[in-house]
KOLMARDREN-225736 format. One record per atom (N, C-alpha, C, O): z, x, y; residue in one letter. Coordinates in steps of 0.001 Angstrom, whole numbers, padded with zeros to 6 digits, always signed. Example, Ala and Ser with C-alpha at 12.3 -4.5 7.8 and 13.67 -1.06 7.14 Angstrom:
2
+007800+013190-005690A+007800+012300-004500A+007800+013200-003300A+008465+014236-003319A+007080+012850-002250S+007140+013670-001060S+007870+012900+000030S+008039+013409+001138S
//
This chain:
234
+063666+040702+117396M+064958+040746+116701M+065919+039785+117387M+066110+039861+118601M+066516+038896+116636G+067370+037869+117192G+068719+038377+117597G+069085+039514+117301G+069479+037512+118294A+070781+037908+118814A+071745+038278+117702A+072665+039067+117915A+071541+037710+116509Q+072451+038006+115409Q+072383+039459+114979Q+073226+039922+114211Q+071373+040189+115473H+071242+041603+115117H+071642+042523+116264H+071464+043737+116173H+072187+041950+117354D+072630+042788+118453D+073744+043714+117985D+074608+043324+117201D+073708+044953+118482D+074712+045946+118118D+075903+045795+119054D+075756+045903+120272D+077070+045547+118496L+078264+045299+119285L+079002+046572+119666L+079974+046513+120420L+078567+047715+119164H+079314+048957+119331H+078465+050030+119999H+077257+050110+119775H+079104+050844+120813D+078439+051991+121408D+078358+053118+120389D+079213+053229+119511D+077337+053948+120504A+077221+055107+119629A+078375+056068+119876A+078812+056248+121013A+078866+056684+118803A+079963+057644+118921A+079465+058920+119589A+078289+059269+119494A+080380+059608+120267D+080054+060889+120896D+079523+061848+119830D+080231+062124+118862D+078316+062358+119974P+077728+063192+118917P+078180+064651+118942P+077963+065369+117966P+078791+065100+120010H+079029+066529+120196H+079958+067103+119132H+081077+066628+118938H+079471+068133+118448G+080302+068903+117539G+080720+068213+116266G+081639+068684+115597G+080078+067106+115899R+080449+066422+114657R+079249+066308+113737R+078118+066616+114110R+079532+065852+112510A+078481+065698+111511A+077535+064553+111864A+077908+063588+112531A+076320+064697+111400L+075385+063574+111419L+075889+062515+110456L+076304+062837+109343L+075859+061263+110867R+076281+060144+110025R+075039+059348+109627R+074346+058789+110477R+074772+059307+108333L+073552+058708+107796L+073892+057467+106990L+074589+057559+105980L+073410+056310+107421G+073617+055075+106686G+072500+054835+105682G+071326+055051+105983G+072871+054388+104488I+071889+054035+103459I+072136+052593+103040I+073195+052266+102504I+071154+051735+103288G+071279+050322+102964G+070128+049850+102106G+069195+050600+101821G+070207+048592+101696G+069155+048011+100878G+069704+046965+099940G+070920+046837+099796G+068820+046205+099290P+069251+045148+098382P+070002+045675+097157P+069943+046861+096837P+070702+044771+096488V+071399+045106+095249V+070394+045651+094232V+069327+045069+094035V+070737+046765+093591G+069911+047318+092525G+068718+048127+092969G+067918+048547+092133G+068572+048358+094264S+067389+049086+094730S+067483+050586+094468S+066469+051283+094461S+068704+051081+094251G+068874+052503+093963G+069595+053266+095052G+069416+054477+095184G+070408+052575+095834K+071131+053238+096924K+072085+054306+096391K+072079+055441+096868K+072902+053943+095403T+073866+054903+094868T+073154+056049+094170T+073587+057198+094263T+072075+055750+093475A+071288+056813+092841A+070720+057759+093889A+070650+058967+093661A+070311+057220+095042L+069796+058073+096106L+070906+058943+096691L+070691+060124+096963L+072087+058369+096884V+073214+059169+097378V+073498+060318+096409V+073680+061460+096831V+073535+060010+095108A+073774+061058+094113A+072694+062129+094170A+072990+063321+094088A+071443+061703+094310A+070335+062661+094367A+070447+063560+095590A+070202+064763+095500A+070813+062989+096725L+070961+063789+097941L+072115+064776+097802L+072025+065906+098282L+073189+064361+097154C+074300+065289+096922C+073850+066446+096038C+074225+067593+096284C+073049+066158+095012R+072547+067228+094138R+071687+068216+094925R+071825+069430+094774R+070803+067685+095764S+069859+068545+096468S+070491+069275+097644S+070184+070442+097889S+071370+068597+098375L+071888+069144+099630L+073236+069824+099487L+073616+070632+100334L+073971+069503+098415G+075310+070043+098251G+075399+071555+098271G+076344+072093+098849G+074452+072270+097663P+074544+073728+097678P+074398+074352+099061P+074818+075493+099254P+073819+073649+100027S+073561+074243+101345S+074265+073534+102494S+074253+074035+103618S+074882+072372+102238M+075524+071618+103303M+076927+071187+102903M+077237+071037+101721M+077753+070996+103897R+079071+070391+103696R+078921+068883+103858R+078538+068388+104918R+079230+068168+102783L+078957+066739+102714L+080236+065926+102587L+081265+066415+102120L+080145+064678+103012G+081129+063654+102718G+080393+062355+102464G+079304+062141+102996G+080985+061481+101648V+080335+060219+101287V+081338+059080+101399V+082484+059201+100968V+080890+057974+101983V+081657+056731+102023V+080831+055657+101342V+079677+055437+101710V+081409+054983+100349T+080713+053889+099673T+081349+052556+100036T+082531+052488+100372T+080555+051505+099964N+081023+050149+100238N+080782+049248+099039N+079664+049175+098530N+081819+048563+098586D+081704+047461+097630D+082586+046333+098138D+083558+046574+098854D+082253+045115+097776I+083021+043988+098299I+084435+043972+097729I+085405+043881+098482I+084563+044060+096395Y+085877+043923+095767Y+086263+045093+094877Y+087397+045143+094400Y+085359+046033+094636T+085634+047120+093705T+085392+048465+094385T+085044+048521+095564T+085579+049541+093633T+085211+050890+094090T+084181+051478+093120T+084146+052687+092894T+083353+050614+092559E+082456+051001+091466E+081477+052093+091872E+081251+053031+091108E+080886+051988+093073D+079892+052987+093468D+080536+054357+093647D+079963+055371+093250D+081724+054386+094245A+082424+055663+094401A+082760+056264+093047A+082615+057471+092848A+083207+055435+092118E+083549+055943+090788E+082314+056463+090063E+082395+057457+089341E+081176+055806+090247F+079930+056299+089648F+079618+057702+090155F+079280+058586+089368F+079728+057908+091449L+079425+059216+092026L+080416+060273+091552L+080034+061412+091285L+081681+059899+091449R+082678+060870+090980R+082416+061259+089532R+082504+062434+089177R+082091+060269+088690R+081806+060582+087283R+080559+061445+087148R+080465+062278+086247R+079604+061238+088049A+078357+062003+087987A+078575+063464+088350A+077730+064308+088051A+079695+063773+088988G+080013+065153+089314G+079105+065777+090352G+078903+066991+090346G+078548+064958+091253V+077598+065483+092233V+078287+066052+093466V+077650+066718+094282V+079601+065790+093606L+080339+066217+094791L+081819+066243+094429L+082269+065505+093552L+082566+067098+095111D+084014+067102+094959D+084526+065666+095101D+084282+065043+096135D+085225+065118+094103P+085655+063721+094156P+086444+063358+095408P+086389+062214+095858P+087174+064310+095975E+087973+064016+097159E+087115+063815+098396E+087582+063294+099409E+085854+064232+098308R+084941+064043+099432R+084214+062701+099362R+083318+062443+100165R+084585+061858+098424I+083973+060536+098263I+085056+059481+098483I+086000+059391+097698I+084930+058693+099530L+085892+057643+099831L+085240+056279+099645L+084068+056088+099969L+086014+055334+099120A+085522+053982+098872A+086129+053008+099863A+087329+053047+100137A+085292+052136+100396V+085734+051038+101253V+085489+049731+100514V+084368+049450+100090V+086544+048932+100360Q+086407+047587+099797Q+086322+046623+100974Q+087314+046376+101659Q+085132+046084+101202T+084907+045331+102434T+085567+043954+102417T+086036+043476+103450T+085603+043316+101244G+086161+041969+101171G+085353+040941+101920G+085822+039827+102154G+084137+041302+102300C+083303+040405+103101C+081843+040786+102894C+081536+041705+102135C+080955+040081+103565C+079532+040395+103507C+079310+041866+103834C+079841+042362+104827C+078537+042569+103018P+078301+043994+103307P+077758+044240+104707P+078112+045231+105345P+076898+043340+105188H+076321+043503+106516H+077414+043540+107582H+077339+044324+108528H+078425+042694+107426T+079503+042648+108409T+080202+043990+108533T+080522+044428+109638T+080442+044645+107399A+081217+045886+107389A+080445+047083+107926A+081061+048077+108313A+079125+047022+107962I+078356+048147+108487I+077821+047877+109884I+077318+048792+110537I+077919+046648+110351R+077351+046352+111668R+078333+045688+112625R+078409+046079+113790R+079076+044708+112167D+079895+043921+113086D+081330+044437+113183D+081807+044766+114269D+082007+044505+112050D+083382+045007+112022D+083391+046324+111259D+083648+046352+110055D+083110+047403+111959I+082877+048703+111315I+084144+049539+111185I+084080+050701+110784I+085297+048962+111522A+086522+049765+111631A+086871+050495+110331A+087203+051680+110364A+086799+049804+109189A+087197+050430+107925A+086269+051590+107580A+086724+052643+107133A+084974+051397+107786N+084026+052465+107519N+084198+053631+108487N+084130+054794+108089N+084418+053314+109746L+084593+054377+110732L+085859+055174+110445L+085878+056394+110608L+086910+054490+110020D+088146+055192+109641D+087885+056158+108478D+088370+057289+108477D+087108+055692+107486A+086816+056541+106325A+085995+057763+106729A+086264+058872+106268A+084996+057564+107586V+084177+058677+108055V+085046+059695+108794V+084949+060897+108549V+085886+059210+109688E+086721+060115+110475E+087765+060811+109606E+088133+061955+109875E+088244+060129+108565T+089182+060758+107635T+088531+061936+106924T+089144+062995+106794T+087286+061762+106459L+086580+062862+105808L+086391+064037+106759L+086560+065193+106370L+086041+063736+108001E+085814+064817+108958E+087110+065538+109298E+087106+066750+109515E+088221+064805+109347E+089509+065442+109621E+089971+066309+108454E+090521+067392+108659E+089748+065833+107232R+090220+066558+106049R+089361+067769+105715R+089881+068818+105335R+088045+067625+105856F+087138+068649+105341F+086255+069277+106409F+085433+070140+106105F+086417+068854+107650G+085543+069349+108702G+085674+070838+108932G+086675+071449+108558G+084638+071432+109561P+083439+070740+110030P+082486+070400+108891P+082261+071209+107991P+081931+069199+108944L+080933+068765+107978L+079560+068778+108632L+079439+068708+109855L+078534+068868+107805D+077158+068772+108290D+076635+067341+108237D+075874+066916+109105D+077056+066597+107199L+076482+065277+106957L+077510+064388+106282L+078156+064788+105314L+077656+063172+106807V+078437+062135+106137V+077488+060984+105822V+076856+060425+106718V+077395+060637+104540I+076541+059540+104093I+077393+058301+103910I+078415+058346+103226I+076983+057192+104516V+077662+055909+104353V+076731+054973+103606V+075685+054584+104126V+077109+054610+102386E+076295+053699+101579E+076799+052277+101733E+077962+051989+101448E+075938+051399+102176S+076290+049990+102298S+076399+049340+100928S+075811+049819+099959S+077146+048258+100849G+077050+047396+099685G+075670+046749+099659G+074976+046740+100675G+075269+046216+098527G+073949+045590+098421G+073823+044401+099343G+074677+043515+099341G+072769+044374+100129D+072579+043307+101103D+071101+042925+101124D+070332+043362+100268D+070705+042110+102102N+069331+041622+102140N+068499+042393+103161N+068938+043419+103681N+067310+041900+103444L+066366+042629+104288L+066781+042671+105748L+066148+043369+106541L+067825+041948+106126T+068283+041964+107512T+069338+043028+107774T+069729+043229+108924T+069804+043709+106745A+070943+044613+106891A+070570+045868+107674A+069636+046585+107315A+071311+046122+108746T+071168+047349+109518T+072553+047844+109909T+073498+047060+109992T+072668+049133+110147F+073933+049741+110554F+074083+049714+112065F+073105+049860+112798F+075299+049530+112521S+075597+049747+113928S+075445+051224+114255S+075795+052081+113443S+074926+051526+115438R+074845+052910+115886R+076234+053470+116193R+076392+054676+116382R+077241+052592+116244G+078608+053070+116351G+079114+053682+115058G+080123+054387+115055G+078414+053413+113947L+078795+053931+112633L+077804+054969+112132L+078213+056037+111678L+076512+054678+112206A+075476+055562+111647A+074525+056004+112747A+074041+055192+113535A+074267+057302+112786D+073326+057848+113755D+071889+057614+113327D+071015+057385+114163D+071644+057671+112025R+070319+057429+111468R+070480+056556+110232R+071559+056492+109642R+069380+055873+109839Q+069466+054904+108750Q+068295+055046+107796Q+067152+055250+108205Q+068614+054930+106498I+067595+054827+105455I+067730+053444+104824I+068839+052992+104541I+066610+052781+104607F+066617+051506+103897F+065858+051691+102593F+064753+052234+102579F+066463+051230+101487V+065904+051455+100161V+065427+050137+099559V+066198+049186+099437V+064169+050090+099191L+063606+048998+098387L+063249+049551+097018L+063208+050766+096821L+062989+048650+096069D+062398+049106+094813D+061247+048188+094451D+061126+047083+094979D+060413+048653+093556V+059169+047934+093278V+059379+046687+092424V+058458+045882+092285V+060562+046511+091852S+060754+045406+090910S+060675+044039+091584S+060450+043030+090915S+060857+043998+092898G+060714+042726+093606G+059267+042352+093859G+058983+041264+094361G+058346+043250+093514G+056924+042998+093709G+056408+043671+094966G+057181+044057+095842G+055092+043806+095044D+054513+044526+096173D+054506+043721+097464D+054090+044232+098504D+054964+042459+097417K+055007+041634+098621K+056185+041955+099525K+056178+041560+100691K+057200+042662+099026V+058454+042813+099771V+058275+043514+101117V+058807+043014+102108V+057567+044633+101219P+057469+045278+102533P+056887+044382+103616P+057338+044439+104760P+055901+043556+103288R+055282+042746+104327R+056167+041585+104767R+055885+040941+105778R+057235+041311+104019K+058197+040302+104464K+059004+040786+105663K+059593+039990+106394K+059021+042109+105854G+059688+042659+107021G+061191+042491+106960G+061807+042685+105912G+061776+042130+108085G+063223+042096+108232G+063682+043392+108887G+063052+044431+108691G+064761+043356+109656P+065191+044542+110413P+065445+045769+109561P+065178+046886+110004P+065957+045593+108338G+066183+046755+107493G+064892+047484+107185G+064833+048711+107266G+063851+046734+106831V+062557+047313+106491V+061859+047875+107727V+061295+048969+107678V+061893+047141+108822T+061055+047501+109965T+061680+048539+110877T+060951+049314+111495T+063013+048588+110988T+063617+049435+112016T+064358+050653+111484T+064716+051528+112272T+064606+050747+110169A+065294+051926+109640A+064492+053182+109964A+063263+053143+110041A+065188+054280+110151D+064512+055530+110486D+063614+056003+109345D+062597+056657+109576D+063995+055669+108119L+063173+055976+106945L+063245+054812+105976L+064327+054299+105692L+062090+054393+105467L+062031+053412+104386L+061704+054155+103101L+060710+054877+103026L+062548+053973+102089V+062322+054572+100773V+061973+053466+099785V+062731+052509+099627V+060849+053594+099133V+060452+052670+098065V+060712+053392+096748V+060032+054364+096417V+061688+052915+096010N+062171+053580+094802N+061632+052900+093542N+061080+051801+093592N+061807+053578+092431K+061431+053094+091099K+059929+052916+090954K+059459+051952+090350K+059183+053863+091519T+057733+053764+091410T+057258+053817+089963T+056157+053361+089655T+058085+054372+089066D+057707+054434+087653D+057609+053052+087028D+056969+052881+085990D+058249+052053+087663L+058219+050694+087128L+057010+049887+087601L+056780+048783+087107L+056245+050411+088535A+055157+049635+089121A+054206+049052+088086A+053868+047872+088184A+053758+049824+087095P+052837+049232+086113P+053481+048125+085281P+052796+047216+084811P+054791+048204+085101L+055481+047222+084269L+055689+045886+084971L+055790+044846+084321L+055753+045918+086299V+056013+044680+087045V+054787+044212+087825V+054849+043227+088560V+053684+044919+087660G+052453+044520+088333G+052463+044759+089822G+051805+044033+090568G+053201+045771+090279A+053269+046076+091705A+052233+047125+092060A+052101+048137+091372A+051503+046882+093133D+050460+047790+093593D+051049+048669+094692D+051338+048186+095786D+051228+049962+094404L+051859+050869+095367L+050986+051064+096604L+051504+051295+097697L+049677+050975+096442T+048785+051083+097597T+049010+049932+098560T+049026+050128+099775T+049184+048739+098024V+049471+047566+098860V+050817+047728+099558V+050946+047417+100742V+051813+048210+098831M+053137+048385+099427M+053086+049414+100554M+053714+049227+101596M+052339+050502+100347S+052218+051522+101375S+051520+050976+102614S+051957+051206+103741S+050429+050249+102387R+049677+049672+103508R+050527+048688+104298R+050550+048736+105528R+051234+047785+103594D+052016+046765+104274D+053235+047356+104974D+053613+046907+106056D+053849+048363+104355A+054993+049010+105001A+054557+049682+106298A+055239+049576+107317A+053428+050367+106258A+052927+051029+107461A+052635+050009+108560A+052837+050284+109743A+052160+048837+108160A+051781+047817+109146A+052980+047260+109897A+052857+046881+111062A+054145+047206+109243V+055314+046587+109894V+056275+047610+110486V+057247+047230+111139V+056021+048919+110269R+057018+049920+110671R+056636+050729+111920R+057375+051627+112323R+055515+050422+112519D+055188+051006+113818D+055273+052538+113804D+055803+053147+114734D+054749+053146+112744G+054690+054595+112671G+055905+055280+112084G+055885+056496+111893G+056970+054537+111789R+058153+055154+111177R+057828+055544+109734R+057023+054878+109084R+058446+056618+109225P+058044+057146+107917P+058440+056261+106739P+059418+055516+106790P+057644+056372+105681V+057865+055684+104409V+057679+056725+103305V+056693+057461+103297V+058632+056779+102377L+058514+057686+101241L+058635+056899+099939L+059481+056012+099820L+057792+057226+098973F+057829+056615+097653F+058447+057612+096678F+058137+058802+096709F+059319+057114+095819T+059979+058022+094885T+060393+057274+093623T+060455+056045+093588T+060670+058055+092601S+061328+057548+091396S+062507+058474+091132S+062332+059577+090615S+063686+058032+091483I+064859+058891+091306I+065127+059123+089823I+065722+060134+089449I+064698+058206+088995R+064825+058418+087552R+064047+059652+087124R+064478+060376+086227R+062907+059897+087757E+062063+061037+087398E+062330+062263+088274E+062084+063393+087851E+062823+062049+089469D+063131+063138+090396D+064592+062998+090815D+064901+062363+091823D+065486+063597+090032R+066922+063381+090214R+067462+064004+091493R+068620+063789+091852R+066633+064769+092175G+067034+065321+093459G+066398+064625+094644G+066656+064995+095790G+065567+063618+094387A+064867+062890+095459A+064397+063871+096538A+064749+063738+097710A+063603+064849+096124H+063348+066010+096970H+062624+065675+098268H+062893+066303+099293H+061724+064713+098255S+061037+064373+099510S+062012+063770+100509S+061932+064049+101705S+062934+062942+100024V+063945+062360+100909V+064914+063442+101383V+065306+063463+102549V+065297+064336+100476A+066205+065429+100835A+065596+066313+101920A+066310+066766+102815A+064301+066564+101855E+063644+067363+102887E+063693+066647+104230E+063922+067275+105263E+063480+065341+104218W+063554+064563+105454W+064962+064620+106040W+065130+064797+107246W+065968+064471+105188V+067351+064516+105661V+067702+065908+106190V+068389+066031+107204V+067240+066939+105516T+067495+068306+105980T+066951+068520+107385T+067617+069128+108223T+065760+068031+107645S+065182+068148+108983S+066035+067422+110016S+066233+067913+111127S+066538+066249+109640L+067416+065505+110539L+068672+066296+110868L+069053+066409+112033L+069313+066842+109841V+070567+067565+110042V+070340+068796+110908V+071135+069084+111803V+069265+069517+110648N+068979+070709+111443N+068751+070349+112912N+069251+071034+113805N+068004+069285+113160A+067764+068851+114535A+069052+068382+115195A+069281+068631+116378A+069890+067700+114421W+071170+067207+114941W+072066+068367+115362W+072645+068345+116448W+072178+069369+114515K+073027+070519+114838K+072502+071267+116062K+073283+071726+116895K+071201+071386+116166H+070621+072060+117316H+070891+071277+118601H+071243+071858+119627H+070723+069956+118535A+070881+069130+119735A+072329+069000+120176A+072611+068834+121363A+073253+069077+119213N+074651+068795+119528N+075564+070002+119356N+076784+069860+119277N+074972+071180+119299A+075739+072434+119260A+076789+072400+118175A+077939+072783+118392A+076377+071927+116976H+077304+071832+115846H+077486+073209+115231H+076506+073829+114817H+078704+073696+115162T+078996+074989+114570T+079025+074862+113066T+079760+074034+112529T+078237+075668+112377H+078134+075582+110915H+078729+076822+110272H+078305+077942+110558H+079691+076627+109421D+080270+077702+108632D+079591+077681+107272D+079679+076679+106562D+078921+078751+106894H+078152+078746+105643H+079020+078858+104410H+078507+078755+103296H+080339+079070+104570T+081219+079153+103404T+081509+077744+102922T+081975+076901+103688T+081235+077492+101657H+081484+076173+101102H+081643+076280+099600H+081356+077305+098982H+082112+075179+099042T+082264+075124+097609T+081061+074448+097000T+080726+073326+097382T+080405+075097+096068T+079248+074502+095419T+079693+073399+094474T+080516+073643+093592T+079160+072174+094638P+079599+071075+093796P+079183+071248+092346P+078197+071919+092042P+079947+070634+091463T+079566+070615+090054T+078434+069643+089864T+078520+068504+090324T+077390+070047+089211T+076251+069158+088999T+076463+068347+087739T+077186+068743+086825T+075811+067204+087723A+075936+066325+086566A+075273+066969+085359A+074287+067696+085483A+075832+066689+084196A+075254+067231+082967A+073941+066542+082665A+073294+066858+081667A
//
């Protein structure tokens, strides 16, 4: 990994706060759909907050609010005005402010999801912003994408390959994608899903649940089971 990927920030003190989960990936891979799916699956049992990133708009946040997957006030939008990678790795101040605002307003929270704007295969989150990272690909780019590597694909805590329902239409071989992803990820997990067919992204939600439970145990996070059940999308 080259110097351009060095992390400029120290990890935030984990004690007594929510797990911060970054979700990155190329434009159109299904990042916002995955955030919505996780809110559907985890909202009934966890206290959530969401931060979205767009360069000039608040489109992703508005999509989530219209979908009714979470209390709209728990979804904050960051307009980066710059390369999405910069806002999640180099100059994380706006995102960190949004995360801390959610925790101050609604805390204690169990999980804060930070969705990056669409970026390329090099996009990774600073550990000063995200404790764990998911990178989302989709099959429409072809089955060659995982073997191209890049820090997002190789180092994220979880790689999600989305839109598996499209594989026959674009000639993508899921077996090849699985094999190549395993080869470049050094044992890190890979999950295949179609959020169009599984609106709760249940395999990913189970992985995230395990993370949150381990985080609370390790960091003595006090959990209040009283919460408001979010309105689900029609």
